[in-house]
N, C-alpha and C positions, 0 to 999 in steps of 0.2 A: 700950525696952519694946515699941514697935510692931514692931521688927525681930524680936524673940523670938516674938511672937504669929504673925507671918507664917511664920516658920520652923516653928512647931508645926503650922500648917495644912498646910504642904507635906508634913511628915512623915506626917500623918494620911492625906492624899490618896494619897501613895506607898504606904503600907501597905494601903490599900483596893485599889489597883490590883494590888498583888502578891497579895493575898488572892483577888481575883477571878480573876486569871490562874491561881493554884494550883487553885482550884475547877474552872475550865474544863479544865485539864489532867487532873485526876482524873476529871472527867466523861467526857472523850474516851477516857481509858484504859478506864474502865468499859464504855463503849459499844462500843469497837472491839476490846478484848482480852478482857475478862471475858465480855461477852455478844455478842461479834462473831459467833460461830458461830450462836448462836440467831437473831439478826437476819438473818443471811445465809440460813439455812434458811427463815425466814419470808418473805423476799423472793423466794426461789426458788419457794416454795409459792403465794404470793399476789401475784405480780408483775403490776402494771397499768401500761399504757402507752398513750399516744395515738398511733395509727398515723399515717403520712404521709397527710394528708387529700387524696387525689387526687379524692375525690368532692365536694369543695367546689365549689358550682355555684349559679348564680342560680336563682330560682324562676320558675315559670309559674303564672299565676292565671287562672281563669275569672272572668267578671263577670256577675252576675245582673241581673234587671230593675231592682233597686234600686241598682245600681252597687256592690254589696258584692262584695268579692273572696273567692273560694273557691279553695283550693289545688288545682292540677292536677298540679304536679310540684314536689317540695321535697326536703329532706334529712331523713333519719331517723337517730337516734343509737341505738346499741346496743353490743354487745360481741362480741369474738372469743374463743373458748375454745381453748386450745392446751396441748400437753404438752411439758415438758422432760424427755426420757427419761434424761438424764444423772443427775438427782437423784431420779427416781421410785423408789418402793419396788418390789420384785419382784412383789408380789401385784397384777397388773393386773386380776384379776377384781374385787377390792375397789374399784378405781378405777371400773371400768365400772358396777358396781352402784350406787355412790353418785352418780356423775354422771348416769347414765341415769334414775335415780329423779326427777331434777330436769329434765333435758333429754333427751327420748327420742332415741335414736340407734341406728344399725345396729351390732350387736355385732361382726360380721365386720370392718367398716371400722375400728372402734375398736381391736380387738386387733391389726389389721395395722399401724396407726400406732403404737400403744404398744410394739410389738415392735422398733421401729427404735432399737436401742441407741445411746446417745451422740448422739442427735439433739436439739439444744437447742430446736427449735421445730417442732412438728407440729400443724397445725390440726385440730381435731375438730368445731367448730361455729361458725357465724357468725350475726350478726344476733340476738343473744340480748338480750331486754329486761332492764331493770335489776332488776326484782323477782326474776328467775331468778338473776342474778348475785349478789344478796345472799345467796341460799341457797347458791350455789357457794362464796362466801367463808367460809361456816361449815364447809366441809369441811377438816379439818386434815390435809391430805396434801401432801407435797412434790412439786414439779414441775408444779403446775397454774398455767398462765399465763393472764392476762386482759388483753385489749387493747381499748381503746375504738376504735370505728369509726363512720363515717358511710356512708350509702349513698343512692342515688337512690330516692325513694319516690313512688308515684303513688296518692294517696288514693282515686281513683275506680276503680282496678283496670282494668276494661275500658272505662271511659268515655272516648270520643274517642281510643282507642288509636292508630288509624291516623293521626290528625291530630297527636297529640303526639309520637309516636316515643319513643325511649329512648336511653340512652347505652351505649357499649361501648368496649373498649380499641382503641387505634389499632394500626397494623401492627407497631409496635415492641413493643407490649405494655406500655408504660410510662405512658401517659396515657389518660385517658378523653376521648371525643369524642361528639358527638351523632350518633345513627344514626336516620335516617328522620325525617319530620315536622318539627315546630317545633324539636325538640332539635337537629336537623342544620342547618336553615336559619338559626337564630339562635345557632349554636354560639359565634360570636365574642363575642356579648353575654353568653351564659350561663356560659361557662367562666371560671374564676378563675385568676389568676396566683398560685398558692399559695406565698406567701412570696417571690416573685421580687423584688418591690419592696423588701422588708426587706433582703434579701441585697445587692442592688445598691446600696442606700443606703449601706451600710457599705463595700462593696468599691470603690465609685466615688464616695465622698463628695466633695461640692463639685465634681463633674465633670458628669455628665449625668443626675443624678437627675430633673430636671424633664422631660427628654426621655423617660426611662424611664417616668415617670408617664403622660405623654401617650400613649406607644405601648402600654402594657400595662393601663392602668386606666380611661381615659376611656370605653371602650366596654363595660365590665362593667356589666351591668344585670339587672333582673328584667323580665319581660314580662307584660303584661295582655292577654288575648285576648277577643274579642267573643263567644265561645261561652258561652251561658247553660247551666249544667249541668242545670237543670230541663228545658229544651227538648231538650238533647242526650239526656238520659236517656229522655224520652218517645219521641223519634223513633227512637232506637236500639231500644227495645222494639218499636215498630211495624215497623221494618225487619226485625228478627229474626223477628217473627211472619210477615211476608210470605215470608221465606226458608224458613221451616219449612213453611208451608202449601203452597207451590207447588214445594218442593224445587228452588229456583233455584240456579244456580251462584254468582251474586253479586247482591246487592240493595243499593241505596244511596239516599241522600237528601241534599239540600242545602236549607237555609233561609237566605235572604239578604234583606237590605234592598236592594231594587232601586235606591233613590235614592242610597245611599252606598257600596254594595259590601260593607258589613260582614256577615259570616257569623255566624249564630246557631247553626247546627248543621251538622255534616258527619258523617253516619252510614253505616257500612258493615257488612254481614254477609256472610260470617263475619268475626269479629274475634278478638282475643286479649287476654290479661291482661298488662298492662305490668309487673306485679310478678313475673310468672312466665313471661316470654317465652322463656326458654331451653328450655322443654319442647316448643316448637313444632318440628315436623320439617321444615317447608318455609319458606324465607325469603320466599316470595311473599306470605304472609299479612301481612307487615309493611308492604308498600307500600300506597299510597293510590290505589285505582283511580279515585277521583273526580277526580284530577288527572293520572294517568299512563296510564289505559286509554282508548282511543278506540273509539267505536262508531258505527254508522249508526243514527241516532235515530228515523227514521221520521216520522210525521205531525205531531209537535210542531214540525217545521220549517215546515209549511204556513203558520202565521201570519206567519212572517218573509217568506216568498214573497209572501203577500197584502199585507203592509205595504209591501214594495218596490214592488209594482204600484200601490198606492194613492198612495204617496209620489211616484212618478214621474208620476202623472196618467194611467196607462194603464187603470186599472179603478176602480170604486167598489163599494160593497156591493151596489148594484142592477144592476151590469153582468151581462149574461146570455151564455150560450153553449149550444150544443146538445150535451147529454151522451148519448153512445151506449153508455156503459158501458165503452168501450175506445177506443183510438186507435192507429194504426200510425205508426211513426217509424223511419227508418233500418233497415227490415227487421225491426223488433221490434214487439211489441204490448204496450201498457201497459193494464192493467185497473184498474178500481175494485176495492176490497176484496171486493165481492160480485158483480162483473161485471154488475150491473144497469144498464140505461139509464134515465135519469130525464127525458129530453127537455130542454126549455128550462128552465134553472135559473140562479139568480143566485149571486153570490159568497158571500152568507151561507149558502146551501145547501151550497156547496162545503165550508165549515168545519163546518157542522152534521153533514154526513154523510161528511166526510173524503174527498172525491173526488179521486183521483189525476189524473183527466183535467182537473179544474178547476184544480189547481195547475199542471199543464202549460200550460193555457190562459193563465194569468197569466205564466208564464215566457216563452211565445211572444210575448205582448203587450209584455213588457219588451225582449226580444232578449237574445242571449247576453252581449253586452258589459255591458249595464246590470245584468243579473241577477248576473253575476260581481262587478261593482263593489259591489253591495249586500251580497252574501255576505261579501266581504272586509271591508267596512265594519263588519259585525257582529262581526268578530274571528274568523270561522270560518277555520280553516287557520293560525292564529297562536296563540302562547301568550298567556295572559291577563295574566301578570305577578303572579299570586298568590304570596304569601309562603310557599310550600311547595316542597320540592325535587322533582326528577324530573318536572317538568311536561312533558307531551307536547303537541304542536301540532295533532294531528289531520291530516287529509289531504284536500285538494281538488285533487289532482294531475290527476284525470280532466278536471276543468273546464279547467284551464290547458292540458292536452295537446290538447284539442279546440276551443279557442277560435278558432283560425284555420283551421278546416276547416268543411265544410258539415254535419257530423254534429251533431245536437242531442240525441241520446238520453241522453247523460250529463247534460246540463243538465235534461232532462225529469225524470229520476229524482231528481236533486238537489233539484228543486222540492218533492218530497214526502219528502225525507229519506233517500233511498237513493243509494249510490254516492259519498257524501262522509262522512267520519268526523270525529267530534269527541269530546272528553272531556266528562264531565258538567259540569265547571266552565266550559268554553268554551260549552257549551249554555246554562248559566245566565247567563253574561255577555251572550250574544247576546239571549236572551229578555227580559232585564231592560230592554232598550231599549224594549220594548213597554209596560212598566209605569211607566217613569220620565220619560216625555215625550220619548224618543228619544235619550237620552245613553248613551254607552258607558262605563260605570264600570269600575273595576278591583276585582275581588273580593279581599278580604283578611281575614285572621284576627286579626292583632295590632292591638289598639286603642291601646295605649300602651306606651312603653318607659321604664321608671324606672331611670335611670342611677345607679350606685353613688356617683358624685361629687356627686349632690345635685340633679339637675334631671331633668325628664321631657319626653318627646317624644310628642305626640299624633299618631296616624296618620290621615290623611284624604287621599283622592284626588278629592274632589268637584270641586275647581277644575280638575282635569286631565281631566275627562270631556269626551269629544268628541261633538258633536251629529251624529247620523247619520240621524235621521228627523225630519220636522216634527212638532211637538207635535200638530197637528190629525190627522196620520196615526195617532198612537198612541191618540188619543181615539176615532177611528173603529174601530180594531182592538179596543180594549177593549170598545166597545159590541157588536161582533160576537162576541167571545169570551164575553161575559156571556150573550148569546142562546144560544150553544152549550150553556152550563150550564143555563140556564132552560128551554130548549125541546127540546134534543136528547139531552143526556147522560142515560143510563139512562131514556130516555123522558120527560125533564123532571122526574123525581122528586127530583133532587138540588138543585133550586132552594131557596135559603135565603131565608126570608121577610124578614129584616132586614139581610142583607148581600149585596152584589153580588160575585160570584166570576167572574173571567175565567179560563177553563181550556181545555185541549185534551189529548187522549190521543194516543198514538203506538204503533204496532206495526210492527216492522221485521224483515226477514229478516237473519240473521247471515251475513256473508260467509265463504266458504270460502277459506283461504289458498292462494296460488299453488301451493305445493308439493303441495297436495291437489287441484289441478285448477282452482281458481278457481270463480267463480260463487257460489251460495248454498246453504247447507244446507237440505234440504227440511223438516227437523224441528226446526230451532233458530231461535228468535225472541227479540227483545228487546222488552219493554214499557216505555213511558215515560208520564209524566203530569206536566204543569206547570200552575201556576195562580198568580194573584196576587190580593190582596184587602187592604182594600176596593178594588174594581176601579178606581175613578176617582181614588183617592188612596192608592195601595197602601203598606201597612206591611211586607208580606212577599211574597216570591215563593218558592213551594215546588216543588221538583223531586223526582220519584221515578222510579226505574227498577229493573227486575229482569231479569236475563240468564238465558235458557234456563229459564223456568218450564215445568213439566211438565203436559201434558194440559189446556191451556187456550189459547184462541186469541187473545183480545183484551185490551188493557190496561184497557179499561173494566170488565172482570170482575175483574182482579187488583188494580188500584190505585185504583179510584174510592173504595171504602170507606176504605182507609187514608188517602188524601188528605184526605177530609173529617173523619176522626178527628183528624188533625194540625191541620187548619184550625180545628176547634172548640176544640181544646186551646189554640192560640195566641190565638184570640179571647178565651177566658175567662181565660187566664193573664195576658195583657197588658191585659185590660179594654178591648178595642177597641170604640169606639162604633159603633152601627149607622149605615149610610149610606143606608138606604131603609126 
C-alpha cells in the first residue's frame, strides 16, 4: 500500500514537470518566433545600455565652517541619445521634428548624422536628464538608441575652478585622467579601477588577488578640502570686482590659517566654468597663477626684512637712521617712493611710510650673508610643498650670484621686494611666520582623505613646522604692523575699533624679460596687500594682489577697500571675538 502511494506521488510530480516544460517551450516559441520580430523592432527602437563607466571617479568635497561637506566634484548620471540608421525609417524629417521638440538640436548636424546609411550607432545628444528620456521613450520610431552615462560634474561651476581642475582623456584617448589642480595632483586617489579587480579575481583566482587589491584599491579615495565654499564665493566676487574695476591682467587672493597652513580660499580672476571648459580658447586660463606664476612683490617684503633685523639683534622698532630720500650704492640710486627726505626716523616710520632707504638700512645692518640666510629660511626661492601641481619656486638667483662679491645693490633692492621673485603661495608661506610665532608651515588644501577601503587620513603639517624666527620677534613685528594700520594706512582711517589688524601694502615694478632688453616696464606695476587678524592671535592671513592695474599708482588705493571688505566678512562669518 505504501509503495503504491509513493509511485502515485512520483507520477504526479513527473506529470507536473512535463507540463511545466511544455508550457515553457510554448512560451519561448511564442516570444521568439511569433512575436520575435515585434520585440526585435522594439529593442532596436528603444535600446538602452549602460556605457563603459570610464567616468567612475572619487569625489571632492568642500568643508564649511560647521564641517559639513559640500560637493565640489562628483558624478552626474544622464543619457546618450543615438541613432541606428540601419533600421531607421526613411523620413528623417519626422525624426528630427519629434526629437528636437524634446531636445533642441542643430538641424544640420542631425541630418548629417541621420544620412549615414547602415551606421549602427551615431550619437546626436549627450548628458540628457531622465525626464527628457521618458519623453523620448514615448516616441514609437525604430532606430532610436538610449545609453546611460556618467560624467564629471562640478556643482559650483566657476567656484574654485583653477584650484579644482578637471578631467580629460589621456594621450591614448582611452582613459580619463586629472588635468590641472586637485584633479591632477590627487589623480591616483580619485581614479577608479573600473572592474579591474572583478576581472582579475576570476582570471587569477587563488593567485594574486590580494596583491591586486593592494595595488589597485587601497589608494582609491574621496578627498575633503579645507576650502569653505561661502568664503571662496565671497572672495571670488571681490577679486572679480577688482579685476573689472582696474582692468588688471590677473587678480588673486589667498586666505590661510597661518598657524596650520590650511587654506580657506584661493581665488583668481579671470577664471572659467569647469562644466564648460572646452569653450575656452587658451589653455593658460586653466593654470593656477597662485602657485605657478612668480612676481616681484614689492613692499610687503619689508616686514620680513625688518623681522630678520630684529631677530638677529641688529635693530629694534626704535632704532633710527638718517633718511635723505635716496641713497647711492654700486653706482645706482635707490629712492623712496616719493623721493622725500624725512631726516632722522625710526624703524616704525620705515614701515608706516614704506621707506626703501629704511629697508636697505636694515639689510646693511644684517649683512649680505645673514640677510640671505633669513630670506632662504622664510622659504623664498623654494617650493612650498603645497598639494597642487605645477608649483614654481621663484628666483633669488641675483642674491646668490652676488653673495661673494662687493656689490650690494641686488641685496638692497631685495630688502624692499624688488629683484627677487616669488609666487603668491610662497609669499603667503613666508609672511605666515610673522603671524604664527615664527614657524614655517606648509600650505595645503586637502584636509582629509577618505579611503574606499574604510579608513580616513587627516592631513596636518603642524608638527613639521620649522622655527625660523623668535616668538618675541613676531610679537614686535605684529605690534609694528598694527600701528601701520592704526596710524598710517589711509591716514589712520582704516583702524578697527574692536579688532587689531596687522597689515602692509606693496607696489612693485614689473620686470621686463631679457629678450625685451631687461630692466623694468615704465608703465606696468603689481599691487599687493597682506594682513592677519586678530593680530596677536591670528585666525586668518589674507593676501591680495593685482597685476597691471590701469591708471592707478599705489596698492593702498586699489586693495585697501577689498582687503577690509573680506576681513569684515570673515569676522562676521566665523563670529570672531573682538580682541580690543
